[in-house]
C-alpha positions in Angstrom: 17.4 163.5 53.7 17.6 161.2 57.0 16.5 162.3 60.4 16.8 160.2 63.4 15.0 161.4 66.7 15.5 159.7 70.0 15.7 156.3 68.6 16.1 153.6 71.2 16.4 149.7 71.0 16.9 147.3 74.1 18.1 143.8 74.5 18.8 142.1 77.8 22.6 142.8 77.7 22.7 145.9 75.3 20.9 149.2 74.9 21.0 151.5 71.9 20.5 155.2 72.3 18.8 157.4 72.5 20.3 158.3 69.0 19.8 161.7 67.2 21.3 162.0 63.9 20.9 164.2 60.8 22.3 163.2 57.3 21.8 166.1 54.8 21.3 165.7 51.0 24.6 165.4 49.2 26.8 163.9 52.1 28.4 160.6 52.9 28.2 159.9 56.6 30.5 157.2 57.9 29.4 155.1 60.9 32.1 153.7 63.0 32.6 151.8 66.4 34.0 148.5 67.6 32.2 145.4 67.1 29.0 145.2 69.2 29.0 149.0 69.4 25.5 149.1 67.9 26.3 150.0 64.1 24.2 147.4 62.6 21.4 147.6 65.1 21.0 151.2 64.3 21.0 150.5 60.5 18.5 147.6 61.1 16.5 150.0 63.2 16.4 152.8 60.6 15.2 150.4 58.0 12.5 149.0 60.4 14.0 145.4 60.2 14.4 145.8 64.1 11.4 147.9 65.3 12.7 150.6 67.8 11.7 150.6 71.6 10.9 154.5 70.9 11.8 157.4 68.5 11.1 158.2 65.0 12.9 157.8 61.7 12.2 160.3 58.9 13.6 159.9 55.3 12.8 162.4 52.5 10.8 164.2 55.0 8.3 161.3 55.6 7.7 159.2 58.6 9.5 155.9 57.7 6.9 153.5 59.5 3.9 155.4 57.6 5.5 155.6 54.3 7.9 152.4 54.1 6.9 151.1 50.8 7.2 154.6 48.9 10.5 155.3 50.8 12.2 151.9 50.1 11.6 152.6 46.3 14.4 155.4 46.8 16.7 153.2 49.2 19.6 151.2 48.2 20.5 148.9 51.0 23.6 146.6 51.2 24.1 144.5 54.3 26.5 141.6 55.1 23.8 138.8 54.6 22.9 138.5 51.1 19.3 139.3 50.0 19.5 138.1 46.5 18.5 134.5 45.0 22.0 132.9 45.2 21.0 130.5 42.3 20.5 133.2 39.8 23.1 134.6 37.5 23.6 138.3 37.5 21.7 138.9 34.5 18.7 136.9 35.9 18.9 138.9 38.9 18.9 142.1 37.1 15.7 141.3 35.5 14.0 140.8 38.7 15.4 144.2 40.0 14.3 146.0 36.9 10.8 144.9 37.7 11.2 146.0 41.2 12.6 149.4 40.8 10.8 152.0 38.7 13.8 154.0 38.3 16.1 151.1 37.2 19.1 152.4 35.1 20.2 149.9 32.7 23.1 152.1 31.3 24.6 152.6 34.9 24.2 148.8 35.4 25.9 147.6 32.2 28.7 150.2 32.8 29.6 149.0 36.2 29.2 145.3 35.2 31.8 145.8 32.5 34.0 147.9 34.7 34.1 145.3 37.5 34.1 142.3 35.2 31.5 140.3 37.1 31.2 136.7 35.7 27.9 135.5 34.3 27.4 132.6 36.7 25.1 131.9 39.6 25.8 134.3 42.5 26.7 131.5 44.9 29.5 130.6 42.6 31.1 134.0 42.6 34.0 134.9 44.9 32.9 136.7 48.2 34.4 139.9 46.8 32.5 139.5 43.4 29.2 139.0 45.4 29.9 142.0 47.4 30.7 144.1 44.3 27.4 142.7 42.6 25.3 144.0 45.6 27.1 147.5 45.1 26.3 147.6 41.4 22.7 146.6 42.1 22.4 149.5 44.8 24.0 151.9 42.4 21.8 151.1 39.5 18.3 152.0 40.5 18.8 155.8 41.1 18.2 155.4 44.8 18.3 158.8 46.7 19.7 157.2 49.7 22.3 154.3 50.0 22.5 152.7 53.4 25.5 150.4 53.4 26.3 148.0 56.5 30.1 146.6 55.9 29.7 146.8 52.2 33.5 146.7 51.4 34.4 143.5 53.6 36.1 140.8 51.5 37.1 143.3 48.6 40.5 143.5 47.3 42.1 147.1 47.8 41.9 148.1 43.9 38.2 147.1 43.8 37.4 148.9 47.1 39.1 152.0 45.9 37.0 151.9 42.7 33.9 151.5 44.4 34.5 154.4 46.7 35.2 156.4 43.7 31.8 155.4 42.5 30.1 156.4 45.9 31.7 159.8 45.3 30.2 160.0 41.9 27.0 159.0 43.2 26.6 162.0 45.7 28.0 164.6 43.2 24.6 165.7 41.8 23.7 167.0 45.5 20.5 165.4 45.9 21.8 161.8 47.1 23.3 160.8 50.3 25.1 157.7 51.7 25.1 156.2 55.4 28.2 154.0 55.3 29.0 151.6 58.4 32.4 150.0 58.1 35.4 149.1 60.4 37.8 150.1 57.7 38.4 153.6 58.7 40.8 154.3 55.8 37.7 153.8 53.4 35.9 156.7 55.4 39.1 158.8 55.4 38.8 158.8 51.7 35.1 159.5 51.0 33.3 160.5 54.0 32.0 164.0 54.6 30.8 163.2 58.2 31.6 160.8 60.9 29.4 159.4 63.5 31.2 157.3 66.3 29.0 154.8 68.4 30.4 153.2 71.5 28.3 151.0 73.6 25.1 152.0 72.0 25.9 155.7 72.4 26.7 158.4 69.8 30.1 160.0 71.1 30.1 162.5 68.3 28.8 163.2 65.0 31.2 165.7 63.1 32.4 167.0 59.8 35.6 165.3 58.6 37.4 168.5 58.5 36.4 169.5 61.9 37.7 166.1 63.1 41.2 166.7 61.5 41.4 170.2 63.0 40.1 169.5 66.6 41.9 166.1 67.4 45.8 165.6 67.7 47.8 162.8 69.1 50.4 164.2 71.5 53.7 162.5 72.5 55.9 163.2 75.4 57.4 162.4 78.7 54.9 161.2 81.4 55.2 164.2 83.3 54.4 166.5 80.5 51.6 164.3 79.3 50.1 164.0 82.8 49.4 167.7 83.0 47.3 167.8 79.7 43.5 167.3 79.5 43.5 164.1 77.3 40.7 161.8 76.2 42.8 158.9 76.5 46.3 157.8 77.1 48.7 154.9 76.1 52.1 154.1 77.6 55.0 153.3 75.1 58.5 152.2 75.9 60.0 155.5 75.3 57.2 157.8 75.9 53.4 158.4 76.8 50.9 159.4 74.2 47.2 160.5 74.0 44.4 162.2 72.2 44.1 166.0 72.7 40.8 168.0 71.5 41.5 171.5 70.9 43.6 174.0 69.0 47.2 173.2 68.3 48.4 176.6 69.5 46.9 176.0 72.9 49.8 173.5 73.4 52.5 175.7 72.0 54.5 175.9 75.4 53.9 172.3 76.4 57.0 170.0 76.0 55.3 167.5 73.6 55.0 166.5 70.0 51.8 166.9 68.1 50.7 164.8 65.0 47.3 164.8 63.0 45.0 162.1 64.7 43.7 159.4 62.4 40.2 158.2 62.7 41.5 155.1 64.0 43.6 157.1 66.6 40.2 159.0 67.6 38.4 155.7 68.2 41.1 154.0 70.0 42.0 156.8 72.5 38.2 157.6 73.2 37.5 153.9 73.8 40.6 153.9 76.1 39.5 156.8 78.0 36.1 155.3 78.6 37.5 152.2 80.0 39.8 154.3 82.3 36.9 156.2 83.7 35.0 153.0 84.3 38.1 151.7 86.3 38.4 154.8 88.1 
């Protein structure tokens, strides 16, 4: 579905890559990292809004640069800055979108508009949450094979966010569609993502199956003496104990005097970032 090979992009104070990623059909990939890590840069590079320094993007088995117009017909793209005409009402905007996309699905559009109760007034007069929801509805209504989403749930209340995440799951159910979903709301990805890619300082630290992450990473807690003997990816000192991130089998720590807990995605990001900062200081 989406293949990224050795993509690089350089700025005076930031370098992305080289990045290699594969997003298969039927999967939702979450893209995570702190602000400034390179998530949006990668997405804009994929879409050729920022031409890469080197590397290649292939979508639907075609080189993106050479087939951009054809490929974009089958991509739904949501990013933080609105690409719609803000003076238009939703129905007027939909008429334009219907002309722009050959596979526009009126039934899906009407169902989602009713489900999320989007008001019929100029887009600029909708709340931030309703505007974000409308972008989602438009992206889901033209039978795109690939959705590329950059912080799509920012500004949404928890109930609407959850309903939209359910729609993403429904969207990939046929097995021939995929989603690349960049967000800082890690709980969203824990609900819907099949794969997680973590970017830190322009580098991909890992790209793994969610189940593999759950089985491989654990938060360990214990006395400093016990924690210091373990090969941890990052540590944090608390008032009563020290804790850190362990990668490996739970059984490997059966004899260690420590407590183990499942690591959340936020835990993994926090401790990996902390471990990187410690290595730089050392």
